[in-house]
Residue, then its C-alpha position, 0 to 999 in steps of 0.5 A: m732794374a726791369e720796369s715789371d720789377l720797380r713797378d712791383g718795388s713802388r707798389s711794395g713801397l706804397r704799401g709799406g708805407l701804409r703799414t708803417a705810417a704809425g711808425w714814420p715819425a720815430q724813423y724820421w726822427m732816428l735819420v734826422m738825428m744820425w745827420m745832426r750828429s754828423g752836422l755836429a761833429y764839428p761844433l766851430s764850423f757848426a756855429l759859424s755857419l749858423l751865425t753866417g745864416v742868421l746874418i745873411t737872412g737877417t739882411d732882409f729885415a735890414a732892408v725894411f728898416l732902412m726904408f722906414s728911416h725915410i717913410r712913416s708907412f708902407g702899404g698902410f703898415s707901420l714898421g712894427e707891423m712889417a716886422m710881424l709880416y716879416g717875421t711869420a713869412s721868414m719863420t713858416l718858410g724857415l721851419a718848413n725848409l729845415l722839415t723838408g728842404s732836402l726834397d729840392r734834391v730829389g731830382q738828383h736822387i732820381r738821376s743817381g738811381e738812389l731812389d731805387v734803394w730807398l723804394v726796397r727799404p722798410t722805411p717810407a720813400f717820402v720819409q727817407a727823402v725829406a730826412n736825407d742830408f737833414v742840415l741842422r743850421r737851417i734853423g738859423r732862419p726861423l730863429q732870426a724871424a723868431l727874435v724879429l717877432a719877439v721885438a715887433v709883437p709887444r711894440t705893435e698898436v693892437d688890443w691883443t686878446v687870447a683870441k688873437g694870439i692863438v689865431l698868431a700862433v695857428s697861422l705859424v703852423s698852418g703857414t709852415a704846412i703850406f709852404a712844406a706842401i709847395f716844397v712837396l709838389g716841387a718835389a713830386f713835379q722832379f718825377i716829370s721834369i727832373d731838373s726842375a727845383e728852381l720852380s718850387n723855389s720860386f714859389t718858396y723862397g720867391g714866396q717868402q720874399l712875397t709875403q714880407y711885404p703888403l701884398m696890395v702893393f703888389g697890385k689886385d692881380v698878384v692878390r687874386a693869384v696868390t689867393f685863388v691859385v697859389p694861396l700864399a697870402f693864407v701863409n700869413y698876410y690873411p691872418v696878420l691882417y685879421v690880427l691886426g684888425k685891417p680889411a681885407p682886400l678884394g671885398l674878401p671878408s675880414w675873417i678870411g685870415l681864419l680859413a688858414p688852417v683849411v687851406a693848409v690841409a687842403m695844401l698838404a692833401l693835394a701834396a700827398l696826391a702829387w707824390r704817390g702819383g710821382l712815385r707811381r709814375y717813376r720807372s728807374t733811371g734805366s741804368 
């Protein structure tokens, strides 16, 4: 494919994406349903895969539970409070991975030339990228996290109010959006460095491992990095601190957790710009 043709195709893809902005949710759902029907064609295999995923992700919290058989608190958090941190971190990553985890393979689609085909279809390339090979069994992680939250939340010593419940619920949405934005940023970087999926994973799966623990146990430099550089602390740590009535670190105001939706919107805007920039830079595989 000639470079000029590809640039024209890329611009057409961008214009087409704008024209179909109102219809992309329906297009996404149609593609997802196609992959879901494929995955559910063998119900027993799907059920076993889902159960395996739940058990594997559950080992993370099992380690926390065993740790508390020898201690009463960790970083100022009780077992119930740690369960809230774990549940929010695991659920937000799980939902983001379910919705956008397929972006990990953008580099593979660039190498194979499949992205060229996406650019000339009426459906935006981004919608095709996130829906491609949708894996329903990934729902195992958020289901397991929801179970932990359902058990932990009533057992935390929190004076629950409607406002705190809303903050916790909104934090799950904003945390999912932040992780999804990181998936998109990682995919956009693959337009520059094709074999860089693991770099994104270090911030998504690695970020989940980090945020399931009280961040102050890692030191102030880490807290500064995940607050002002890669804002993983807004995924769940600051909102949970607000709900639990604990002071924020680094001398930050206690209400900083309320800024999680603002951070999520900023991250999504940055991710959108990065994706559009990656598409503009794309010059095909040369095959």
